[in-house]
DOTOR-924197 format. One record per residue (C-alpha): residue number from 1; residue in one letter; x, y, z. Coordinates in steps of 0.05 Angstrom, whole numbers. Each point is the difference from the previous one (the first is absolute). Example, Ala and Ser with C-alpha at 12.3 -4.5 7.8 and 13.67 -1.06 7.14 Angstrom:
<rec 1,"A",<246,-90,156>>
<rec 2,"S",<27,69,-13>>
This chain:
<rec 1,"M",<152,238,-552>>
<rec 2,"T",<81,9,32>>
<rec 3,"E",<9,56,-48>>
<rec 4,"D",<-52,38,44>>
<rec 5,"F",<51,-2,63>>
<rec 6,"G",<63,13,-48>>
<rec 7,"A",<67,-25,9>>
<rec 8,"G",<27,44,60>>
<rec 9,"W",<-20,1,73>>
<rec 10,"H",<-56,18,30>>
<rec 11,"R",<-21,29,62>>
<rec 12,"L",<-63,-5,49>>
<rec 13,"H",<-53,54,3>>
<rec 14,"P",<25,60,43>>
<rec 15,"L",<-64,-3,50>>
<rec 16,"S",<22,-78,20>>
<rec 17,"P",<38,27,64>>
<rec 18,"L",<-67,40,16>>
<rec 19,"I",<-40,-66,-14>>
<rec 20,"Q",<43,-42,38>>
<rec 21,"G",<-3,43,53>>
<rec 22,"G",<-73,9,1>>
<rec 23,"G",<-1,-27,80>>
<rec 24,"L",<51,45,18>>
<rec 25,"L",<-38,55,-30>>
<rec 26,"S",<-60,-13,40>>
<rec 27,"G",<37,-5,59>>
<rec 28,"L",<36,68,-16>>
<rec 29,"L",<-72,35,-1>>
<rec 30,"G",<-14,-36,60>>
<rec 31,"I",<49,32,32>>
<rec 32,"F",<-17,67,-34>>
<rec 33,"A",<-63,-4,27>>
<rec 34,"L",<14,-17,75>>
<rec 35,"S",<54,64,-2>>
<rec 36,"L",<-62,42,-15>>
<rec 37,"V",<-49,-34,53>>
<rec 38,"T",<54,-6,57>>
<rec 39,"A",<38,52,43>>
<rec 40,"E",<68,-39,-15>>
<rec 41,"G",<4,28,-70>>
<rec 42,"Y",<54,-26,-52>>
<rec 43,"E",<57,1,55>>
<rec 44,"A",<-34,-66,26>>
<rec 45,"Y",<-3,-41,-63>>
<rec 46,"V",<77,30,-21>>
<rec 47,"Y",<31,-75,-1>>
<rec 48,"Q",<-61,-29,-46>>
<rec 49,"L",<4,51,-40>>
<rec 50,"V",<75,-8,-7>>
<rec 51,"A",<-12,-79,-16>>
<rec 52,"A",<-53,13,-49>>
<rec 53,"G",<41,47,-33>>
<rec 54,"A",<59,-49,-1>>
<rec 55,"I",<-47,-55,-35>>
<rec 56,"M",<-25,39,-50>>
<rec 57,"V",<67,29,-15>>
<rec 58,"A",<27,-78,-11>>
<rec 59,"G",<-68,-11,-47>>
<rec 60,"L",<27,57,-43>>
<rec 61,"V",<69,-27,0>>
<rec 62,"R",<-25,-65,-13>>
<rec 63,"W",<-36,25,-61>>
<rec 64,"L",<55,28,-21>>
<rec 65,"V",<43,-59,-3>>
<rec 66,"T",<-46,-48,-36>>
<rec 67,"R",<-13,-1,-71>>
<rec 68,"W",<-16,-68,-52>>
<rec 69,"K",<4,-21,-65>>
<rec 70,"L",<-15,-58,-52>>
<rec 71,"D",<61,-29,-20>>
<rec 72,"G",<-22,-51,-55>>
<rec 73,"A",<-38,-55,38>>
<rec 74,"T",<26,24,69>>
<rec 75,"L",<-31,58,50>>
<rec 76,"R",<53,31,31>>
<rec 77,"I",<-9,40,66>>
<rec 78,"E",<50,39,31>>
<rec 79,"T",<0,36,73>>
<rec 80,"G",<42,17,61>>
<rec 81,"L",<39,59,17>>
<rec 82,"L",<60,-27,41>>
<rec 83,"R",<-15,-72,-16>>
<rec 84,"R",<-21,-9,-69>>
<rec 85,"D",<-51,-56,-17>>
<rec 86,"S",<-10,-21,-75>>
<rec 87,"R",<-54,-57,-15>>
<rec 88,"Q",<0,-29,-63>>
<rec 89,"L",<-67,-29,-10>>
<rec 90,"P",<-1,-54,-65>>
<rec 91,"M",<-73,3,-34>>
<rec 92,"A",<-2,-80,-3>>
<rec 93,"R",<5,-10,75>>
<rec 94,"I",<-55,56,17>>
<rec 95,"Q",<-63,-31,28>>
<rec 96,"A",<-50,59,14>>
<rec 97,"V",<-5,67,-4>>
<rec 98,"D",<-40,31,47>>
<rec 99,"V",<-33,73,-9>>
<rec 100,"V",<-13,34,73>>
<rec 101,"R",<-28,67,7>>
<rec 102,"P",<-14,34,75>>
<rec 103,"L",<-37,54,10>>
<rec 104,"L",<38,51,-14>>
<rec 105,"A",<30,-33,-54>>
<rec 106,"R",<-66,2,-38>>
<rec 107,"V",<-14,74,15>>
<rec 108,"F",<65,17,-41>>
<rec 109,"G",<-13,-54,-52>>
<rec 110,"L",<61,-42,24>>
<rec 111,"A",<13,-70,6>>
<rec 112,"S",<50,-56,28>>
<rec 113,"L",<27,-64,-30>>
<rec 114,"Q",<13,-53,41>>
<rec 115,"I",<40,-54,-37>>
<rec 116,"R",<-2,-77,26>>
<rec 117,"L",<65,-38,-34>>
<rec 118,"A",<10,-81,12>>
<rec 119,"G",<54,-6,48>>
<rec 120,"A",<8,68,18>>
<rec 121,"G",<-21,-8,81>>
<rec 122,"K",<-59,29,33>>
<rec 123,"K",<13,78,-22>>
<rec 124,"D",<-32,27,-57>>
<rec 125,"D",<35,44,-51>>
<rec 126,"R",<-37,66,0>>
<rec 127,"L",<-2,61,-43>>
<rec 128,"A",<-33,54,46>>
<rec 129,"Y",<-35,44,-35>>
<rec 130,"L",<-7,10,-79>>
<rec 131,"P",<-61,34,-32>>
<rec 132,"L",<-55,-56,-4>>
<rec 133,"G",<12,3,-82>>
<rec 134,"E",<74,-17,0>>
<rec 135,"A",<-15,-45,56>>
<rec 136,"A",<-43,-43,-43>>
<rec 137,"R",<34,0,-57>>
<rec 138,"L",<63,-21,42>>
<rec 139,"R",<-41,-60,29>>
<rec 140,"A",<-28,-24,-76>>
<rec 141,"V",<78,-2,-28>>
<rec 142,"L",<21,-40,67>>
<rec 143,"L",<-55,-46,-5>>
<rec 144,"A",<8,-5,-77>>
<rec 145,"G",<72,-14,-1>>
<rec 146,"H",<-11,-49,57>>
<rec 147,"H",<-45,-47,-49>>
<rec 148,"G",<48,7,-51>>
<rec 149,"L",<-50,54,-42>>
<rec 150,"D",<13,64,-40>>
<rec 151,"P",<14,54,43>>
<rec 152,"A",<-46,37,-39>>
<rec 153,"A",<-60,-45,20>>
<rec 154,"P",<-56,19,35>>
<rec 155,"E",<-16,-20,71>>
<rec 156,"P",<-39,-72,-9>>
<rec 157,"A",<-75,10,18>>
<rec 158,"E",<-34,-28,62>>
<rec 159,"R",<-61,-29,9>>
<rec 160,"P",<-39,29,69>>
<rec 161,"V",<-26,-64,40>>
<rec 162,"I",<-20,25,66>>
<rec 163,"T",<-14,67,35>>
<rec 164,"V",<-14,-4,74>>
<rec 165,"P",<-59,48,25>>
<rec 166,"A",<21,52,43>>
<rec 167,"G",<-51,-19,53>>
<rec 168,"R",<30,-70,2>>
<rec 169,"V",<63,26,10>>
<rec 170,"I",<-23,49,62>>
<rec 171,"G",<-48,-54,28>>
<rec 172,"A",<56,-58,-3>>
<rec 173,"T",<52,47,33>>
<rec 174,"L",<-44,23,52>>
<rec 175,"L",<-21,-64,16>>
<rec 176,"R",<76,-20,5>>
<rec 177,"A",<12,61,50>>
<rec 178,"A",<-55,-21,43>>
<rec 179,"P",<30,-51,47>>
<rec 180,"R",<58,59,9>>
<rec 181,"F",<-54,53,16>>
<rec 182,"A",<-38,-45,50>>
<rec 183,"A",<66,-25,29>>
<rec 184,"L",<11,77,17>>
<rec 185,"A",<-65,13,24>>
<rec 186,"V",<6,-57,52>>
<rec 187,"I",<67,26,24>>
<rec 188,"A",<-35,69,15>>
<rec 189,"A",<-52,-29,31>>
<rec 190,"V",<39,-40,44>>
<rec 191,"A",<56,51,20>>
<rec 192,"A",<-69,48,7>>
<rec 193,"R",<-28,-43,53>>
<rec 194,"A",<62,-33,28>>
<rec 195,"A",<36,57,12>>
<rec 196,"P",<-44,66,-10>>
<rec 197,"A",<45,46,38>>
<rec 198,"L",<61,-14,-54>>
<rec 199,"F",<-50,-4,-61>>
<rec 200,"P",<8,83,-16>>
<rec 201,"A",<68,-13,-2>>
<rec 202,"S",<8,-61,-47>>
<rec 203,"K",<-62,28,-46>>
<rec 204,"S",<47,38,-45>>
<rec 205,"T",<39,-73,-17>>
<rec 206,"L",<-64,-24,-18>>
<rec 207,"V",<-20,59,-40>>
<rec 208,"V",<69,-2,-40>>
<rec 209,"M",<-10,-80,-4>>
<rec 210,"A",<-72,9,-23>>
<rec 211,"L",<27,59,-53>>
<rec 212,"G",<55,-57,-25>>
<rec 213,"L",<-57,-50,-13>>
<rec 214,"V",<-44,49,-45>>
<rec 215,"T",<66,27,-36>>
<rec 216,"S",<21,-79,-14>>
<rec 217,"T",<-71,-13,-15>>
<rec 218,"W",<-9,59,-50>>
<rec 219,"L",<70,-16,-28>>
<rec 220,"Q",<-21,-68,-19>>
<rec 221,"V",<-68,31,-37>>
<rec 222,"T",<38,46,-46>>
<rec 223,"A",<55,-53,-17>>
<rec 224,"R",<-55,-48,-24>>
<rec 225,"Y",<-55,49,-27>>
<rec 226,"G",<-10,-8,-71>>
<rec 227,"F",<41,-65,-5>>
<rec 228,"T",<-7,-31,-74>>
<rec 229,"V",<35,-58,-23>>
<rec 230,"A",<11,-4,-72>>
<rec 231,"T",<35,-52,-44>>
<rec 232,"S",<56,11,-52>>
<rec 233,"H",<50,-31,-41>>
<rec 234,"D",<50,14,53>>
<rec 235,"G",<-42,-32,60>>
<rec 236,"I",<-48,30,40>>
<rec 237,"R",<-7,69,17>>
<rec 238,"I",<-27,32,61>>
<rec 239,"R",<-21,76,6>>
<rec 240,"R",<-23,27,71>>
<rec 241,"G",<6,58,45>>
<rec 242,"L",<-46,71,10>>
<rec 243,"L",<47,44,20>>
<rec 244,"S",<65,-32,-20>>
<rec 245,"T",<-7,-40,-54>>
<rec 246,"V",<37,-70,-19>>
<rec 247,"A",<1,-28,-68>>
<rec 248,"E",<40,-65,9>>
<rec 249,"T",<14,-62,-38>>
<rec 250,"I",<4,-81,28>>
<rec 251,"P",<32,-48,-55>>
<rec 252,"L",<-29,-64,-4>>
<rec 253,"R",<71,-39,-5>>
<rec 254,"R",<26,31,65>>
<rec 255,"V",<-64,-21,51>>
<rec 256,"Q",<22,-44,38>>
<rec 257,"A",<-71,-18,43>>
<rec 258,"V",<-57,31,13>>
<rec 259,"R",<-41,2,66>>
<rec 260,"L",<-75,10,6>>
<rec 261,"V",<-23,17,68>>
<rec 262,"Q",<-73,2,33>>
<rec 263,"P",<3,38,61>>
<rec 264,"L",<-59,-17,47>>
<rec 265,"L",<-27,66,0>>
<rec 266,"W",<-6,4,-78>>
<rec 267,"R",<-29,-72,-6>>
<rec 268,"P",<-72,13,10>>
<rec 269,"F",<0,47,-58>>
<rec 270,"G",<39,-50,-46>>
<rec 271,"W",<58,46,0>>
<rec 272,"C",<67,-21,-3>>
<rec 273,"R",<74,29,-24>>
<rec 274,"L",<59,-22,-47>>
<rec 275,"V",<67,5,13>>
<rec 276,"V",<56,-10,-44>>
<rec 277,"H",<74,-18,9>>
<rec 278,"V",<53,21,-49>>
<rec 279,"A",<66,-23,-1>>
<rec 280,"G",<59,38,15>>
<rec 281,"V",<68,5,34>>
<rec 282,"A",<11,5,77>>
<rec 283,"G",<54,41,31>>
<rec 284,"P",<58,-27,24>>
<rec 285,"D",<-18,-13,70>>
<rec 286,"S",<-66,-28,-21>>
<rec 287,"A",<-21,-80,9>>
<rec 288,"P",<0,-37,-66>>
<rec 289,"N",<-71,8,-10>>
<rec 290,"A",<-12,65,20>>
<rec 291,"G",<2,31,-71>>
<rec 292,"G",<-59,28,-35>>
<rec 293,"L",<-50,44,-7>>
<rec 294,"T",<-78,4,28>>
<rec 295,"K",<-46,34,-36>>
<rec 296,"A",<-73,8,5>>
<rec 297,"L",<-36,-36,-61>>
<rec 298,"L",<-71,14,23>>
<rec 299,"P",<-4,35,74>>
<rec 300,"V",<-74,-16,3>>
<rec 301,"G",<-46,-29,-40>>
<rec 302,"S",<-53,-70,-11>>
<rec 303,"M",<23,-71,-13>>
<rec 304,"S",<-19,-1,-74>>
<rec 305,"E",<50,68,-12>>
<rec 306,"A",<54,-40,37>>
<rec 307,"R",<-3,-66,-36>>
<rec 308,"H",<-2,35,-68>>
<rec 309,"L",<68,27,22>>
<rec 310,"I",<33,-53,12>>
<rec 311,"R",<-27,-30,-65>>
<rec 312,"L",<34,61,-24>>
<rec 313,"V",<66,-20,33>>
<rec 314,"F",<6,-78,11>>
<rec 315,"G",<-50,-25,-58>>
<rec 316,"P",<-63,-40,7>>
<rec 317,"D",<21,-61,28>>
<rec 318,"T",<-2,-5,71>>
<rec 319,"P",<2,-68,38>>
<rec 320,"E",<-42,-33,36>>
<rec 321,"L",<9,10,87>>
<rec 322,"A",<0,-45,57>>
<rec 323,"R",<-5,1,63>>
<rec 324,"P",<42,-28,63>>
<rec 325,"P",<-25,-60,40>>
<rec 326,"K",<-47,7,48>>
<rec 327,"R",<47,-13,51>>
<rec 328,"A",<41,66,-19>>
<rec 329,"R",<-60,44,37>>
<rec 330,"I",<34,-30,68>>
<rec 331,"K",<65,34,-21>>
<rec 332,"A",<-33,64,-33>>
<rec 333,"P",<-70,5,33>>
<rec 334,"L",<-7,73,-25>>
<rec 335,"S",<32,1,-66>>
<rec 336,"Y",<-27,-72,-31>>
<rec 337,"H",<-68,29,-28>>
<rec 338,"F",<45,40,-51>>
<rec 339,"L",<51,-57,-11>>
<rec 340,"A",<6,-24,-78>>
<rec 341,"A",<49,-4,-47>>
<rec 342,"G",<18,-31,-66>>
<rec 343,"H",<40,15,-63>>
<rec 344,"N",<13,-27,-71>>
<rec 345,"K",<52,-2,-46>>
<rec 346,"V",<13,72,-10>>
<rec 347,"M",<-30,33,70>>
<rec 348,"A",<-8,-16,78>>
<rec 349,"V",<-63,35,36>>
<rec 350,"T",<-5,1,75>>
<rec 351,"I",<-49,19,50>>
<rec 352,"T",<20,24,74>>
<rec 353,"G",<-34,49,50>>
<rec 354,"R",<-37,2,67>>
<rec 355,"V",<-37,65,-3>>
<rec 356,"C",<24,30,-65>>
<rec 357,"K",<-12,-56,-57>>
<rec 358,"K",<72,8,-40>>
<rec 359,"T",<3,-42,-75>>
<rec 360,"V",<64,-4,-33>>
<rec 361,"Y",<11,-6,-68>>
<rec 362,"M",<70,-21,-29>>
<rec 363,"K",<34,-16,-59>>
<rec 364,"L",<47,-62,8>>
<rec 365,"E",<53,28,-48>>
<rec 366,"K",<11,55,59>>
<rec 367,"L",<16,-53,58>>
<rec 368,"Q",<70,18,22>>
<rec 369,"S",<-9,-55,64>>
<rec 370,"V",<-43,-53,18>>
<rec 371,"R",<-2,-22,73>>
<rec 372,"L",<-32,-54,40>>
<rec 373,"T",<-7,19,81>>
<rec 374,"Q",<-35,-46,58>>
<rec 375,"G",<-14,16,64>>
<rec 376,"P",<-2,-36,64>>
<rec 377,"V",<-77,-1,3>>
<rec 378,"Q",<0,-21,-77>>
<rec 379,"R",<44,-56,5>>
<rec 380,"R",<-47,-23,57>>
<rec 381,"L",<-61,1,-54>>
<rec 382,"S",<48,-18,-64>>
<rec 383,"L",<-9,67,-18>>
<rec 384,"A",<50,44,-39>>
<rec 385,"S",<-1,71,-41>>
<rec 386,"V",<37,10,-70>>
<rec 387,"H",<21,74,-17>>
<rec 388,"G",<26,29,-68>>
<rec 389,"D",<29,73,-1>>
<rec 390,"A",<5,46,-50>>
<rec 391,"A",<39,73,3>>
<rec 392,"G",<-28,37,57>>
<rec 393,"R",<-16,-10,72>>
<rec 394,"Q",<-73,-5,-10>>
<rec 395,"A",<-3,-43,-70>>
<rec 396,"H",<-4,-69,35>>
<rec 397,"A",<-51,-53,-15>>
<rec 398,"A",<-13,-55,56>>
<rec 399,"F",<-24,-71,-6>>
<rec 400,"A",<-22,10,66>>
<rec 401,"D",<-18,-74,45>>
<rec 402,"R",<8,-49,-51>>
<rec 403,"E",<5,-78,9>>
<rec 404,"A",<79,-6,16>>
<rec 405,"A",<12,-52,-54>>
<rec 406,"Q",<-47,47,-55>>
<rec 407,"A",<43,59,26>>
<rec 408,"R",<69,-33,-17>>
<rec 409,"E",<-25,-21,-59>>
<rec 410,"L",<-20,68,-14>>
<rec 411,"L",<62,28,12>>
<rec 412,"D",<28,-33,-50>>
<rec 413,"E",<-50,18,-54>>
<rec 414,"L",<5,71,14>>
<rec 415,"A",<75,4,-11>>
<rec 416,"T",<-6,-47,-62>>
<rec 417,"L",<-55,40,-32>>
<rec 418,"G",<36,73,18>>
<rec 419,"R",<57,-29,-37>>
<rec 420,"S",<-40,-26,-62>>
<rec 421,"A",<-45,71,4>>
<rec 422,"R",<67,42,1>>
<rec 423,"S",<28,-38,-51>>
<rec 424,"T",<-58,6,-54>>
<rec 425,"E",<-2,71,24>>
<rec 426,"S",<68,13,-20>>
<rec 427,"A",<-7,-38,-64>>
<rec 428,"G",<-61,44,-20>>
<rec 429,"G",<38,62,21>>
């Protein structure tokens, strides 16, 4: 299949600058419309037009100086006019190749490839934009090279697992947005009663805030619309989007932890969401555990669907959970009803939360650090908490408010089990 691309350099599609400047194009059309309906004419917007023109020219120049080619088992991408940037992406280090299609790209039959490499940092390498067929062929070649297969091998088949109904996506998104809309309504009512003379002046601000909430809610619905989860040889595949579509892959071996979140307003419907933490590398100024990507594995679903996906990621064996001693209620009166945790030789599961129930599933082989904390109230109650951290700020499992002696034993046990699990994984890999 590599013969399809030849041995030389290739350019992106000529319409790439237009698609990348799609938002700018809509802004230019807006300026043009304003100039027609107002008395100022074009002169009032000359600076905006010049700036927009400069950005469009910069996009064209970027397209002219960007090229790519397949060089054996390496994808090379070169770009830059004054400062040349040449990237070499070995196929063996590629973790995933996502296909992203904004609305304007779908209109012209184009797609963007986002390529994630192990240890390459937060920023993905990107080819935007290619014809859809060419993007699909290139993705198949890169993934085949990563798995050590013949580049001509077809892309692994996928098996659909879960499709989230559109009604559930809309209902769950509206429920999440409801407290913000309610708060805005309360602010408007208080402002109208407390300062009726100033309310007309603040009305425009409230309208802008309301429009912002509506826009944010709409974007969340369109981003999660048609959310489909499938399994394949290269990991878990996710397809989503209404206007702009995204097809992404989550490699199972890169998963650090999975969080199951049950918001208060969703619990009467039995809904929850799953968030997966994927290993990555933090930037140079980030904290040691700040690396990693966070992706929605299930934006909204039933508990049975969530458990099924968790079994796909971690396997069927989950540990039994134990609650902290009753005296921990004194230290954590609002969260004690949720607190529970447990572990076996390969996995830790912890439950925390006050209003929103959060369950963390973490493989012990992914543990990067284990620590024990004990505050002054915990010392008086002979309690302590043990924390396990993986890559990512929120990839964190907390054995909260355990017996102090038990917590010290757990600290050593988790560290030992983590080393053993990593040794087993390295030997198996």
